[in-house]
mmJSON file of the N, C-alpha and C atoms, coordinates in Angstrom:
{"data_MODEL":{"atom_site":{
"group_PDB":["ATOM","ATOM","ATOM","ATOM","ATOM","ATOM","ATOM","ATOM","ATOM","ATOM","ATOM","ATOM","ATOM","ATOM","ATOM","ATOM","ATOM","ATOM","ATOM","ATOM","ATOM","ATOM","ATOM","ATOM","ATOM","ATOM","ATOM","ATOM","ATOM","ATOM","ATOM","ATOM","ATOM","ATOM","ATOM","ATOM","ATOM","ATOM","ATOM","ATOM","ATOM","ATOM","ATOM","ATOM","ATOM","ATOM","ATOM","ATOM","ATOM","ATOM","ATOM","ATOM","ATOM","ATOM","ATOM","ATOM","ATOM","ATOM","ATOM","ATOM","ATOM","ATOM","ATOM","ATOM","ATOM","ATOM","ATOM","ATOM","ATOM","ATOM","ATOM","ATOM","ATOM","ATOM","ATOM","ATOM","ATOM","ATOM","ATOM","ATOM","ATOM","ATOM","ATOM","ATOM","ATOM","ATOM","ATOM","ATOM","ATOM","ATOM","ATOM","ATOM","ATOM","ATOM","ATOM","ATOM","ATOM","ATOM","ATOM","ATOM","ATOM","ATOM","ATOM","ATOM","ATOM","ATOM","ATOM","ATOM","ATOM","ATOM","ATOM","ATOM","ATOM","ATOM","ATOM","ATOM","ATOM","ATOM","ATOM","ATOM","ATOM","ATOM","ATOM","ATOM","ATOM","ATOM","ATOM","ATOM","ATOM","ATOM","ATOM","ATOM","ATOM","ATOM","ATOM","ATOM","ATOM","ATOM","ATOM","ATOM","ATOM","ATOM","ATOM","ATOM","ATOM","ATOM","ATOM","ATOM","ATOM","ATOM","ATOM","ATOM","ATOM","ATOM","ATOM","ATOM","ATOM","ATOM","ATOM","ATOM","ATOM","ATOM","ATOM","ATOM","ATOM","ATOM","ATOM","ATOM","ATOM","ATOM","ATOM","ATOM","ATOM","ATOM","ATOM","ATOM","ATOM","ATOM","ATOM","ATOM","ATOM","ATOM","ATOM","ATOM","ATOM","ATOM","ATOM","ATOM","ATOM","ATOM","ATOM","ATOM","ATOM","ATOM","ATOM","ATOM","ATOM","ATOM","ATOM","ATOM","ATOM","ATOM","ATOM","ATOM","ATOM","ATOM","ATOM","ATOM","ATOM","ATOM","ATOM","ATOM","ATOM","ATOM","ATOM","ATOM","ATOM","ATOM","ATOM","ATOM","ATOM","ATOM","ATOM","ATOM","ATOM"],
"id":[1,2,3,4,5,6,7,8,9,10,11,12,13,14,15,16,17,18,19,20,21,22,23,24,25,26,27,28,29,30,31,32,33,34,35,36,37,38,39,40,41,42,43,44,45,46,47,48,49,50,51,52,53,54,55,56,57,58,59,60,61,62,63,64,65,66,67,68,69,70,71,72,73,74,75,76,77,78,79,80,81,82,83,84,85,86,87,88,89,90,91,92,93,94,95,96,97,98,99,100,101,102,103,104,105,106,107,108,109,110,111,112,113,114,115,116,117,118,119,120,121,122,123,124,125,126,127,128,129,130,131,132,133,134,135,136,137,138,139,140,141,142,143,144,145,146,147,148,149,150,151,152,153,154,155,156,157,158,159,160,161,162,163,164,165,166,167,168,169,170,171,172,173,174,175,176,177,178,179,180,181,182,183,184,185,186,187,188,189,190,191,192,193,194,195,196,197,198,199,200,201,202,203,204,205,206,207,208,209,210,211,212,213,214,215,216,217,218,219,220,221,222,223,224,225],
"type_symbol":["N","C","C","N","C","C","N","C","C","N","C","C","N","C","C","N","C","C","N","C","C","N","C","C","N","C","C","N","C","C","N","C","C","N","C","C","N","C","C","N","C","C","N","C","C","N","C","C","N","C","C","N","C","C","N","C","C","N","C","C","N","C","C","N","C","C","N","C","C","N","C","C","N","C","C","N","C","C","N","C","C","N","C","C","N","C","C","N","C","C","N","C","C","N","C","C","N","C","C","N","C","C","N","C","C","N","C","C","N","C","C","N","C","C","N","C","C","N","C","C","N","C","C","N","C","C","N","C","C","N","C","C","N","C","C","N","C","C","N","C","C","N","C","C","N","C","C","N","C","C","N","C","C","N","C","C","N","C","C","N","C","C","N","C","C","N","C","C","N","C","C","N","C","C","N","C","C","N","C","C","N","C","C","N","C","C","N","C","C","N","C","C","N","C","C","N","C","C","N","C","C","N","C","C","N","C","C","N","C","C","N","C","C","N","C","C","N","C","C","N","C","C","N","C","C"],
"label_atom_id":["N","CA","C","N","CA","C","N","CA","C","N","CA","C","N","CA","C","N","CA","C","N","CA","C","N","CA","C","N","CA","C","N","CA","C","N","CA","C","N","CA","C","N","CA","C","N","CA","C","N","CA","C","N","CA","C","N","CA","C","N","CA","C","N","CA","C","N","CA","C","N","CA","C","N","CA","C","N","CA","C","N","CA","C","N","CA","C","N","CA","C","N","CA","C","N","CA","C","N","CA","C","N","CA","C","N","CA","C","N","CA","C","N","CA","C","N","CA","C","N","CA","C","N","CA","C","N","CA","C","N","CA","C","N","CA","C","N","CA","C","N","CA","C","N","CA","C","N","CA","C","N","CA","C","N","CA","C","N","CA","C","N","CA","C","N","CA","C","N","CA","C","N","CA","C","N","CA","C","N","CA","C","N","CA","C","N","CA","C","N","CA","C","N","CA","C","N","CA","C","N","CA","C","N","CA","C","N","CA","C","N","CA","C","N","CA","C","N","CA","C","N","CA","C","N","CA","C","N","CA","C","N","CA","C","N","CA","C","N","CA","C","N","CA","C","N","CA","C","N","CA","C","N","CA","C","N","CA","C","N","CA","C"],
"label_alt_id":[null,null,null,null,null,null,null,null,null,null,null,null,null,null,null,null,null,null,null,null,null,null,null,null,null,null,null,null,null,null,null,null,null,null,null,null,null,null,null,null,null,null,null,null,null,null,null,null,null,null,null,null,null,null,null,null,null,null,null,null,null,null,null,null,null,null,null,null,null,null,null,null,null,null,null,null,null,null,null,null,null,null,null,null,null,null,null,null,null,null,null,null,null,null,null,null,null,null,null,null,null,null,null,null,null,null,null,null,null,null,null,null,null,null,null,null,null,null,null,null,null,null,null,null,null,null,null,null,null,null,null,null,null,null,null,null,null,null,null,null,null,null,null,null,null,null,null,null,null,null,null,null,null,null,null,null,null,null,null,null,null,null,null,null,null,null,null,null,null,null,null,null,null,null,null,null,null,null,null,null,null,null,null,null,null,null,null,null,null,null,null,null,null,null,null,null,null,null,null,null,null,null,null,null,null,null,null,null,null,null,null,null,null,null,null,null,null,null,null,null,null,null,null,null,null],
"label_comp_id":["MET","MET","MET","ARG","ARG","ARG","THR","THR","THR","GLY","GLY","GLY","LEU","LEU","LEU","THR","THR","THR","LYS","LYS","LYS","LYS","LYS","LYS","GLN","GLN","GLN","LYS","LYS","LYS","THR","THR","THR","THR","THR","THR","VAL","VAL","VAL","ILE","ILE","ILE","TYR","TYR","TYR","PHE","PHE","PHE","ASP","ASP","ASP","GLU","GLU","GLU","HIS","HIS","HIS","SER","SER","SER","ARG","ARG","ARG","ILE","ILE","ILE","ILE","ILE","ILE","GLU","GLU","GLU","VAL","VAL","VAL","GLN","GLN","GLN","THR","THR","THR","HIS","HIS","HIS","ASN","ASN","ASN","THR","THR","THR","ASP","ASP","ASP","LEU","LEU","LEU","LYS","LYS","LYS","LYS","LYS","LYS","ARG","ARG","ARG","LEU","LEU","LEU","MET","MET","MET","ALA","ALA","ALA","PHE","PHE","PHE","ALA","ALA","ALA","ALA","ALA","ALA","LYS","LYS","LYS","TYR","TYR","TYR","PRO","PRO","PRO","GLN","GLN","GLN","CYS","CYS","CYS","CYS","CYS","CYS","ARG","ARG","ARG","GLN","GLN","GLN","THR","THR","THR","ASP","ASP","ASP","ASP","ASP","ASP","ASP","ASP","ASP","GLU","GLU","GLU","GLN","GLN","GLN","GLY","GLY","GLY","GLY","GLY","GLY","LEU","LEU","LEU","THR","THR","THR","PHE","PHE","PHE","GLU","GLU","GLU","ILE","ILE","ILE","GLU","GLU","GLU","LYS","LYS","LYS","GLY","GLY","GLY","ARG","ARG","ARG","LEU","LEU","LEU","SER","SER","SER","PHE","PHE","PHE","ARG","ARG","ARG","LEU","LEU","LEU","THR","THR","THR","ALA","ALA","ALA","PRO","PRO","PRO","TYR","TYR","TYR"],
"label_asym_id":["A","A","A","A","A","A","A","A","A","A","A","A","A","A","A","A","A","A","A","A","A","A","A","A","A","A","A","A","A","A","A","A","A","A","A","A","A","A","A","A","A","A","A","A","A","A","A","A","A","A","A","A","A","A","A","A","A","A","A","A","A","A","A","A","A","A","A","A","A","A","A","A","A","A","A","A","A","A","A","A","A","A","A","A","A","A","A","A","A","A","A","A","A","A","A","A","A","A","A","A","A","A","A","A","A","A","A","A","A","A","A","A","A","A","A","A","A","A","A","A","A","A","A","A","A","A","A","A","A","A","A","A","A","A","A","A","A","A","A","A","A","A","A","A","A","A","A","A","A","A","A","A","A","A","A","A","A","A","A","A","A","A","A","A","A","A","A","A","A","A","A","A","A","A","A","A","A","A","A","A","A","A","A","A","A","A","A","A","A","A","A","A","A","A","A","A","A","A","A","A","A","A","A","A","A","A","A","A","A","A","A","A","A","A","A","A","A","A","A","A","A","A","A","A","A"],
"label_entity_id":["1","1","1","1","1","1","1","1","1","1","1","1","1","1","1","1","1","1","1","1","1","1","1","1","1","1","1","1","1","1","1","1","1","1","1","1","1","1","1","1","1","1","1","1","1","1","1","1","1","1","1","1","1","1","1","1","1","1","1","1","1","1","1","1","1","1","1","1","1","1","1","1","1","1","1","1","1","1","1","1","1","1","1","1","1","1","1","1","1","1","1","1","1","1","1","1","1","1","1","1","1","1","1","1","1","1","1","1","1","1","1","1","1","1","1","1","1","1","1","1","1","1","1","1","1","1","1","1","1","1","1","1","1","1","1","1","1","1","1","1","1","1","1","1","1","1","1","1","1","1","1","1","1","1","1","1","1","1","1","1","1","1","1","1","1","1","1","1","1","1","1","1","1","1","1","1","1","1","1","1","1","1","1","1","1","1","1","1","1","1","1","1","1","1","1","1","1","1","1","1","1","1","1","1","1","1","1","1","1","1","1","1","1","1","1","1","1","1","1","1","1","1","1","1","1"],
"label_seq_id":[1,1,1,2,2,2,3,3,3,4,4,4,5,5,5,6,6,6,7,7,7,8,8,8,9,9,9,10,10,10,11,11,11,12,12,12,13,13,13,14,14,14,15,15,15,16,16,16,17,17,17,18,18,18,19,19,19,20,20,20,21,21,21,22,22,22,23,23,23,24,24,24,25,25,25,26,26,26,27,27,27,28,28,28,29,29,29,30,30,30,31,31,31,32,32,32,33,33,33,34,34,34,35,35,35,36,36,36,37,37,37,38,38,38,39,39,39,40,40,40,41,41,41,42,42,42,43,43,43,44,44,44,45,45,45,46,46,46,47,47,47,48,48,48,49,49,49,50,50,50,51,51,51,52,52,52,53,53,53,54,54,54,55,55,55,56,56,56,57,57,57,58,58,58,59,59,59,60,60,60,61,61,61,62,62,62,63,63,63,64,64,64,65,65,65,66,66,66,67,67,67,68,68,68,69,69,69,70,70,70,71,71,71,72,72,72,73,73,73,74,74,74,75,75,75],
"pdbx_PDB_ins_code":[null,null,null,null,null,null,null,null,null,null,null,null,null,null,null,null,null,null,null,null,null,null,null,null,null,null,null,null,null,null,null,null,null,null,null,null,null,null,null,null,null,null,null,null,null,null,null,null,null,null,null,null,null,null,null,null,null,null,null,null,null,null,null,null,null,null,null,null,null,null,null,null,null,null,null,null,null,null,null,null,null,null,null,null,null,null,null,null,null,null,null,null,null,null,null,null,null,null,null,null,null,null,null,null,null,null,null,null,null,null,null,null,null,null,null,null,null,null,null,null,null,null,null,null,null,null,null,null,null,null,null,null,null,null,null,null,null,null,null,null,null,null,null,null,null,null,null,null,null,null,null,null,null,null,null,null,null,null,null,null,null,null,null,null,null,null,null,null,null,null,null,null,null,null,null,null,null,null,null,null,null,null,null,null,null,null,null,null,null,null,null,null,null,null,null,null,null,null,null,null,null,null,null,null,null,null,null,null,null,null,null,null,null,null,null,null,null,null,null,null,null,null,null,null,null],
"Cartn_x":[-8.594,-7.704,-6.897,-7.07,-5.086,-4.622,-3.135,-2.456,-1.225,-1.059,0.152,1.207,1.192,2.659,2.28,3.7,3.902,3.825,3.594,3.575,4.593,5.763,6.959,7.177,6.831,6.411,5.252,4.307,2.822,3.714,4.297,5.154,4.412,5.208,4.921,5.626,5.728,6.661,6.317,7.098,6.287,7.725,7.642,8.898,8.643,9.266,9.342,10.587,11.592,12.344,12.483,13.721,13.32,13.12,12.969,12.595,10.966,10.704,9.085,8.255,6.832,5.491,5.341,5.512,4.576,5.098,4.383,4.903,3.956,4.465,4.16,4.319,3.16,3.049,2.561,3.211,2.835,2.804,1.124,1.141,0.246,0.269,-1.015,-1.538,-0.945,-1.805,-3.681,-4.362,-5.327,-5.943,-5.459,-6.284,-5.966,-4.244,-3.809,-4.503,-4.666,-5.441,-6.964,-8.01,-8.863,-9.116,-7.931,-7.609,-7.085,-6.231,-5.953,-7.035,-7.876,-9.094,-10.562,-10.461,-11.442,-10.838,-9.309,-9.323,-9.113,-8.8,-8.607,-10.008,-10.496,-12.425,-12.761,-12.309,-12.92,-12.062,-11.024,-10.064,-9.025,-10.18,-9.365,-8.236,-8.219,-7.062,-5.765,-5.536,-4.487,-3.904,-4.695,-4.617,-4.901,-4.129,-5.166,-4.572,-5.052,-4.17,-3.847,-2.654,-2.149,-1.28,-2.057,-1.756,-2.559,-2.526,-3.12,-2.312,-1.139,-0.683,-0.874,-2.462,-3.392,-2.903,-2.155,-1.743,-2.145,-2.719,-2.756,-2.877,-1.503,-1.276,-1.505,-1.573,-1.939,-1.19,-1.062,0.063,-0.923,-0.567,-1.363,-0.074,-0.412,0.401,-0.478,0.14,-0.48,0.376,-0.11,0.583,1.438,2.725,3.549,2.746,2.938,1.915,0.73,0.199,-1.083,-0.727,0.363,0.971,1.757,1.274,2.545,2.687,3.968,4.797,4.093,3.951,3.314,4.555,5.458,6.517,6.086,5.773,5.221,6.563,6.301,7.205,6.821,7.905,7.866,7.098,6.548,5.646,6.927],
"Cartn_y":[15.535,15.468,16.309,17.466,18.067,17.457,17.165,16.735,17.286,18.415,19.618,18.939,17.505,17.034,17.903,18.024,18.421,17.507,17.493,16.246,15.354,16.228,15.228,14.592,14.811,14.323,12.74,12.744,12.156,10.703,10.179,8.451,7.618,6.809,5.224,4.911,3.374,2.79,1.288,-0.167,-1.19,-1.546,-2.454,-3.194,-4.571,-5.665,-6.999,-7.389,-8.774,-9.488,-10.869,-11.618,-12.788,-14.204,-13.746,-14.673,-14.413,-13.435,-13.303,-13.071,-14.079,-13.883,-13.177,-11.726,-10.841,-9.323,-8.972,-7.49,-6.518,-5.123,-4.39,-3.018,-2.177,-1.438,-0.352,0.745,2.192,3.327,4.266,5.02,6.073,7.155,8.272,8.387,7.525,7.619,7.271,8.614,7.972,7.033,6.857,5.807,4.591,4.636,3.304,2.287,3.56,3.064,2.809,3.364,3.161,1.545,1.203,0.139,-1.715,-0.598,-2.344,-2.205,-1.006,-1.332,-2.361,-1.937,-2.504,-3.978,-4.286,-5.839,-6.274,-5.236,-5.9,-6.556,-5.5,-5.915,-7.253,-7.459,-8.582,-10.212,-9.765,-10.907,-10.866,-10.929,-10.53,-11.299,-12.706,-13.791,-13.426,-12.227,-11.991,-10.453,-9.918,-8.745,-7.609,-6.876,-6.292,-4.851,-4.163,-3.035,-2.892,-2.241,-2.706,-1.523,-0.174,1.226,2.47,3.383,4.536,5.716,6.364,7.385,8.665,8.375,10.261,11.215,11.117,12.059,11.62,10.795,10.375,9.043,8.352,7.204,6.146,5.222,4.047,3.033,2.113,0.532,-0.645,-1.293,-2.567,-3.836,-4.9,-6.487,-7.23,-7.871,-8.271,-9.782,-10.648,-11.543,-11.668,-12.093,-12.207,-13.348,-12.746,-12.914,-12.571,-11.307,-11.131,-9.635,-9.285,-7.661,-7.793,-7.167,-7.194,-5.858,-5.737,-4.385,-4.539,-3.918,-3.778,-2.779,-3.15,-2.687,-2.019,-0.576,-0.635,-0.182,-0.981,0.086,0.933,2.194,3.528,3.129,4.075,4.003,4.693],
"Cartn_z":[2.421,3.708,3.693,4.491,4.422,5.672,5.215,6.587,6.636,6.309,6.549,5.674,5.058,4.392,2.931,2.949,1.109,0.122,-1.389,-2.257,-2.195,-1.951,-1.515,-0.629,0.725,2.076,1.75,0.84,0.864,-0.245,0.534,-0.469,-0.301,-0.562,-1.33,-1.31,0.193,0.186,-0.166,-0.574,-0.671,-0.549,0.726,1.912,1.654,1.088,1.011,0.856,1.144,1.228,0.814,0.627,-0.342,1.259,1.795,3.48,4.155,4.348,4.187,3.378,3.592,2.816,2.601,3.476,3.41,2.911,1.543,0.991,2.566,2.728,3.562,2.654,2.974,1.775,2.737,2.805,3.534,1.924,2.149,0.983,1.499,1.021,1.205,0.024,-1.199,-2.276,-2.362,-2.612,-2.113,-3.26,-4.391,-5.161,-4.616,-3.991,-3.756,-2.597,-1.54,-0.528,-0.819,-1.523,-1.879,-2.159,-3.535,-3.947,-2.699,-2.158,-0.655,0.362,0.558,1.293,1.214,-0.314,-1.319,-1.034,-1.352,-1.505,-0.024,1.11,1.977,2.669,1.962,2.806,1.948,0.415,0.237,0.636,0.522,0.56,2.062,3.267,4.562,4.817,4.113,4.719,3.61,3.12,2.15,2.266,2.644,2.89,4.36,4.983,6.456,6.134,6.942,7.066,8.419,9.093,10.527,10.523,10.002,10.912,10.14,10.737,10.024,11.064,9.948,10.543,11.051,10.851,11.148,10.408,9.251,8.627,7.097,7.269,5.63,5.348,5.793,5.45,6.152,5.519,5.769,5.538,5.898,6.099,5.788,5.07,4.757,4.983,5.049,5.015,4.104,3.133,1.762,1.512,1.095,0.927,-0.058,-0.307,-1.502,-2.35,-3.757,-4.701,-5.155,-4.684,-4.974,-4.83,-5.096,-5.855,-6.586,-7.784,-9.104,-9.63,-10.206,-10.649,-12.345,-12.711,-14.842,-15.287,-15.9,-16.821,-17.998,-18.631,-19.901,-20.951,-21.935,-22.778,-23.311,-23.676,-24.201,-25.841,-26.312,-26.847,-28.742],
"occupancy":[1.0,1.0,1.0,1.0,1.0,1.0,1.0,1.0,1.0,1.0,1.0,1.0,1.0,1.0,1.0,1.0,1.0,1.0,1.0,1.0,1.0,1.0,1.0,1.0,1.0,1.0,1.0,1.0,1.0,1.0,1.0,1.0,1.0,1.0,1.0,1.0,1.0,1.0,1.0,1.0,1.0,1.0,1.0,1.0,1.0,1.0,1.0,1.0,1.0,1.0,1.0,1.0,1.0,1.0,1.0,1.0,1.0,1.0,1.0,1.0,1.0,1.0,1.0,1.0,1.0,1.0,1.0,1.0,1.0,1.0,1.0,1.0,1.0,1.0,1.0,1.0,1.0,1.0,1.0,1.0,1.0,1.0,1.0,1.0,1.0,1.0,1.0,1.0,1.0,1.0,1.0,1.0,1.0,1.0,1.0,1.0,1.0,1.0,1.0,1.0,1.0,1.0,1.0,1.0,1.0,1.0,1.0,1.0,1.0,1.0,1.0,1.0,1.0,1.0,1.0,1.0,1.0,1.0,1.0,1.0,1.0,1.0,1.0,1.0,1.0,1.0,1.0,1.0,1.0,1.0,1.0,1.0,1.0,1.0,1.0,1.0,1.0,1.0,1.0,1.0,1.0,1.0,1.0,1.0,1.0,1.0,1.0,1.0,1.0,1.0,1.0,1.0,1.0,1.0,1.0,1.0,1.0,1.0,1.0,1.0,1.0,1.0,1.0,1.0,1.0,1.0,1.0,1.0,1.0,1.0,1.0,1.0,1.0,1.0,1.0,1.0,1.0,1.0,1.0,1.0,1.0,1.0,1.0,1.0,1.0,1.0,1.0,1.0,1.0,1.0,1.0,1.0,1.0,1.0,1.0,1.0,1.0,1.0,1.0,1.0,1.0,1.0,1.0,1.0,1.0,1.0,1.0,1.0,1.0,1.0,1.0,1.0,1.0,1.0,1.0,1.0,1.0,1.0,1.0,1.0,1.0,1.0,1.0,1.0,1.0],
"B_iso_or_equiv":[0.0,0.0,0.0,0.0,0.0,0.0,0.0,0.0,0.0,0.0,0.0,0.0,0.0,0.0,0.0,0.0,0.0,0.0,0.0,0.0,0.0,0.0,0.0,0.0,0.0,0.0,0.0,0.0,0.0,0.0,0.0,0.0,0.0,0.0,0.0,0.0,0.0,0.0,0.0,0.0,0.0,0.0,0.0,0.0,0.0,0.0,0.0,0.0,0.0,0.0,0.0,0.0,0.0,0.0,0.0,0.0,0.0,0.0,0.0,0.0,0.0,0.0,0.0,0.0,0.0,0.0,0.0,0.0,0.0,0.0,0.0,0.0,0.0,0.0,0.0,0.0,0.0,0.0,0.0,0.0,0.0,0.0,0.0,0.0,0.0,0.0,0.0,0.0,0.0,0.0,0.0,0.0,0.0,0.0,0.0,0.0,0.0,0.0,0.0,0.0,0.0,0.0,0.0,0.0,0.0,0.0,0.0,0.0,0.0,0.0,0.0,0.0,0.0,0.0,0.0,0.0,0.0,0.0,0.0,0.0,0.0,0.0,0.0,0.0,0.0,0.0,0.0,0.0,0.0,0.0,0.0,0.0,0.0,0.0,0.0,0.0,0.0,0.0,0.0,0.0,0.0,0.0,0.0,0.0,0.0,0.0,0.0,0.0,0.0,0.0,0.0,0.0,0.0,0.0,0.0,0.0,0.0,0.0,0.0,0.0,0.0,0.0,0.0,0.0,0.0,0.0,0.0,0.0,0.0,0.0,0.0,0.0,0.0,0.0,0.0,0.0,0.0,0.0,0.0,0.0,0.0,0.0,0.0,0.0,0.0,0.0,0.0,0.0,0.0,0.0,0.0,0.0,0.0,0.0,0.0,0.0,0.0,0.0,0.0,0.0,0.0,0.0,0.0,0.0,0.0,0.0,0.0,0.0,0.0,0.0,0.0,0.0,0.0,0.0,0.0,0.0,0.0,0.0,0.0,0.0,0.0,0.0,0.0,0.0,0.0],
"pdbx_formal_charge":[null,null,null,null,null,null,null,null,null,null,null,null,null,null,null,null,null,null,null,null,null,null,null,null,null,null,null,null,null,null,null,null,null,null,null,null,null,null,null,null,null,null,null,null,null,null,null,null,null,null,null,null,null,null,null,null,null,null,null,null,null,null,null,null,null,null,null,null,null,null,null,null,null,null,null,null,null,null,null,null,null,null,null,null,null,null,null,null,null,null,null,null,null,null,null,null,null,null,null,null,null,null,null,null,null,null,null,null,null,null,null,null,null,null,null,null,null,null,null,null,null,null,null,null,null,null,null,null,null,null,null,null,null,null,null,null,null,null,null,null,null,null,null,null,null,null,null,null,null,null,null,null,null,null,null,null,null,null,null,null,null,null,null,null,null,null,null,null,null,null,null,null,null,null,null,null,null,null,null,null,null,null,null,null,null,null,null,null,null,null,null,null,null,null,null,null,null,null,null,null,null,null,null,null,null,null,null,null,null,null,null,null,null,null,null,null,null,null,null,null,null,null,null,null,null],
"auth_seq_id":[1,1,1,2,2,2,3,3,3,4,4,4,5,5,5,6,6,6,7,7,7,8,8,8,9,9,9,10,10,10,11,11,11,12,12,12,13,13,13,14,14,14,15,15,15,16,16,16,17,17,17,18,18,18,19,19,19,20,20,20,21,21,21,22,22,22,23,23,23,24,24,24,25,25,25,26,26,26,27,27,27,28,28,28,29,29,29,30,30,30,31,31,31,32,32,32,33,33,33,34,34,34,35,35,35,36,36,36,37,37,37,38,38,38,39,39,39,40,40,40,41,41,41,42,42,42,43,43,43,44,44,44,45,45,45,46,46,46,47,47,47,48,48,48,49,49,49,50,50,50,51,51,51,52,52,52,53,53,53,54,54,54,55,55,55,56,56,56,57,57,57,58,58,58,59,59,59,60,60,60,61,61,61,62,62,62,63,63,63,64,64,64,65,65,65,66,66,66,67,67,67,68,68,68,69,69,69,70,70,70,71,71,71,72,72,72,73,73,73,74,74,74,75,75,75],
"auth_comp_id":["MET","MET","MET","ARG","ARG","ARG","THR","THR","THR","GLY","GLY","GLY","LEU","LEU","LEU","THR","THR","THR","LYS","LYS","LYS","LYS","LYS","LYS","GLN","GLN","GLN","LYS","LYS","LYS","THR","THR","THR","THR","THR","THR","VAL","VAL","VAL","ILE","ILE","ILE","TYR","TYR","TYR","PHE","PHE","PHE","ASP","ASP","ASP","GLU","GLU","GLU","HIS","HIS","HIS","SER","SER","SER","ARG","ARG","ARG","ILE","ILE","ILE","ILE","ILE","ILE","GLU","GLU","GLU","VAL","VAL","VAL","GLN","GLN","GLN","THR","THR","THR","HIS","HIS","HIS","ASN","ASN","ASN","THR","THR","THR","ASP","ASP","ASP","LEU","LEU","LEU","LYS","LYS","LYS","LYS","LYS","LYS","ARG","ARG","ARG","LEU","LEU","LEU","MET","MET","MET","ALA","ALA","ALA","PHE","PHE","PHE","ALA","ALA","ALA","ALA","ALA","ALA","LYS","LYS","LYS","TYR","TYR","TYR","PRO","PRO","PRO","GLN","GLN","GLN","CYS","CYS","CYS","CYS","CYS","CYS","ARG","ARG","ARG","GLN","GLN","GLN","THR","THR","THR","ASP","ASP","ASP","ASP","ASP","ASP","ASP","ASP","ASP","GLU","GLU","GLU","GLN","GLN","GLN","GLY","GLY","GLY","GLY","GLY","GLY","LEU","LEU","LEU","THR","THR","THR","PHE","PHE","PHE","GLU","GLU","GLU","ILE","ILE","ILE","GLU","GLU","GLU","LYS","LYS","LYS","GLY","GLY","GLY","ARG","ARG","ARG","LEU","LEU","LEU","SER","SER","SER","PHE","PHE","PHE","ARG","ARG","ARG","LEU","LEU","LEU","THR","THR","THR","ALA","ALA","ALA","PRO","PRO","PRO","TYR","TYR","TYR"],
"auth_asym_id":["A","A","A","A","A","A","A","A","A","A","A","A","A","A","A","A","A","A","A","A","A","A","A","A","A","A","A","A","A","A","A","A","A","A","A","A","A","A","A","A","A","A","A","A","A","A","A","A","A","A","A","A","A","A","A","A","A","A","A","A","A","A","A","A","A","A","A","A","A","A","A","A","A","A","A","A","A","A","A","A","A","A","A","A","A","A","A","A","A","A","A","A","A","A","A","A","A","A","A","A","A","A","A","A","A","A","A","A","A","A","A","A","A","A","A","A","A","A","A","A","A","A","A","A","A","A","A","A","A","A","A","A","A","A","A","A","A","A","A","A","A","A","A","A","A","A","A","A","A","A","A","A","A","A","A","A","A","A","A","A","A","A","A","A","A","A","A","A","A","A","A","A","A","A","A","A","A","A","A","A","A","A","A","A","A","A","A","A","A","A","A","A","A","A","A","A","A","A","A","A","A","A","A","A","A","A","A","A","A","A","A","A","A","A","A","A","A","A","A","A","A","A","A","A","A"],
"auth_atom_id":["N","CA","C","N","CA","C","N","CA","C","N","CA","C","N","CA","C","N","CA","C","N","CA","C","N","CA","C","N","CA","C","N","CA","C","N","CA","C","N","CA","C","N","CA","C","N","CA","C","N","CA","C","N","CA","C","N","CA","C","N","CA","C","N","CA","C","N","CA","C","N","CA","C","N","CA","C","N","CA","C","N","CA","C","N","CA","C","N","CA","C","N","CA","C","N","CA","C","N","CA","C","N","CA","C","N","CA","C","N","CA","C","N","CA","C","N","CA","C","N","CA","C","N","CA","C","N","CA","C","N","CA","C","N","CA","C","N","CA","C","N","CA","C","N","CA","C","N","CA","C","N","CA","C","N","CA","C","N","CA","C","N","CA","C","N","CA","C","N","CA","C","N","CA","C","N","CA","C","N","CA","C","N","CA","C","N","CA","C","N","CA","C","N","CA","C","N","CA","C","N","CA","C","N","CA","C","N","CA","C","N","CA","C","N","CA","C","N","CA","C","N","CA","C","N","CA","C","N","CA","C","N","CA","C","N","CA","C","N","CA","C","N","CA","C","N","CA","C","N","CA","C","N","CA","C","N","CA","C","N","CA","C"],
"pdbx_PDB_model_num":[1,1,1,1,1,1,1,1,1,1,1,1,1,1,1,1,1,1,1,1,1,1,1,1,1,1,1,1,1,1,1,1,1,1,1,1,1,1,1,1,1,1,1,1,1,1,1,1,1,1,1,1,1,1,1,1,1,1,1,1,1,1,1,1,1,1,1,1,1,1,1,1,1,1,1,1,1,1,1,1,1,1,1,1,1,1,1,1,1,1,1,1,1,1,1,1,1,1,1,1,1,1,1,1,1,1,1,1,1,1,1,1,1,1,1,1,1,1,1,1,1,1,1,1,1,1,1,1,1,1,1,1,1,1,1,1,1,1,1,1,1,1,1,1,1,1,1,1,1,1,1,1,1,1,1,1,1,1,1,1,1,1,1,1,1,1,1,1,1,1,1,1,1,1,1,1,1,1,1,1,1,1,1,1,1,1,1,1,1,1,1,1,1,1,1,1,1,1,1,1,1,1,1,1,1,1,1,1,1,1,1,1,1,1,1,1,1,1,1,1,1,1,1,1,1]
}}}
């Protein structure tokens, strides 16, 4: 999909704070969008799409505890 955005402008932003039970993910990353859409379809009580910016970016709300980060040690 051509969006007119440069690769530098195609960002992924993950926002959460200590108060809210919701994580907001805004992304242009195709693989992450597909994974989030599949997760939202399978578990609508835990994840839902909230916005489509019409430039290839999607925004999702996810219950805290459903998203994890994995750090890998260098070899």
